[in-house]
C-alpha positions, 0 to 999 in steps of 0.5 A: 045555334050562336053568331059571333063577329069575326072582325068588320067583314065577316061572322062565325056561325057555331053550332056546338050548342046544338048536338054533342054529337060531332058527326051531326055538327059537321053534317049541320056545317057542311050543309048550311055552308052549301045552302048559304053559297047558294043563297046569292045573299047580297054583299056575301063574297065567301062562305067557309066550313069547319067541324062545327061552324060556318064563316061568312065573309061580306063586303061591308060597302054592299052588305044589307043592315039587317043581313045577320038577321037574314042569315039567322032565319035562313040557317034557321030553316035549313037543317041537314041537307046532303048535297048531290054534288058531293064528290068521292075521290080515291087517293092513291097512297103508298105505305112504303117505310121511305115514306112511312116516317112514323109508323113504328110510332103508331104501331107501338102507340095502338098495338097494332101490326103495320098491315093491320094499321094500313088496312085500317086506314085505307078502308076508312071513308073519309069526309073532308071537314075543311080546308086549311093550314096551308093551302090545299090541306085537307082535314079528314074526318073518320079516322078509325078509333084503333088508329087514333094517336097523339101528335109528335112531341117536337114537329118536323120542319120538313114534311115531304110534299104527299105525306099521308099522315094521322093525329088524334082524330084526324087524317090529312095530306101534305099538299107542299113540303111544310113543317108539321106534327102529325104521324106521317104513314104513307105518301101520294103521288097526288098533287093536291094543289096546283094555283094555275088551275081553275079549281086550285084544290084537289079536295073540297068540303064535303067530299068523301074520301077513300085511300087505296094503297099502292106499290112503291113502283106505281108510285114512281110511276104515277110520279113521273107521269105528273112531271110530264 
C-alpha cells in the first residue's frame, strides 16, 4: 500500500503492491472506499475507487494536519469486507445486427459464433469497478477470457447512447452518444445517467451486473416507455 499526493487537496491510496490477483485488488479498493465513505473523517468530501486504488478528496481548510496518518492507520485495519449494500442489477441488452456494430469483428478475433459470443457476454456476472470516462459510464470487471479482444485501431467519433461494448478485459455501456474505441456488440434501452435524478448514475462502484438478452421488439417497447 502506497500513498501519493493528488494535487493539494487529494491523495491516492494504491494497493498494487499487495497482491498480483487483480480480483482481490479490486475487492480491496471497493472495500476501503466503502469504509472511508462511512468513516466521516473531518474534511474529507469525496472518496472514489478504481481497479487497484482509492482517491480521497478533502477540503484543505478543514482537514486535520495528521489526516494521512489517520487514513493510513484506518486503511491498514480495513482489510476486505463485503458491503451489505452491494446491489445486483439486470441490464436488458439487444444484440440485433443494427446495434452490434462490431460483433463480426469480435467473431473473427475470437473464432466464436455470434450466438456463443452473446451467450458468454450475457451469462457472466460483472462488478462495477468504477465510473468514469463520461458521467455514468461503468467499467465492468468480469468479462470472459474468451471475449477479450483489443480496442478498435481507430476510435469512432460517435458511439450511440446505450451501446454495450467490450475491450480487453472489460465491458462497458455508453450512457451518451460520444466518441469511443470499444467493440460495440449490442445496446440497452436503459438510461444510465439522468442529471435530474437524486442519484444521477444508474450504476455505482461495487454493484453486480448481469446482461439479459432481449428482442428488438422489446427494445423498441422499452424505449417508448422511457420517452413518456
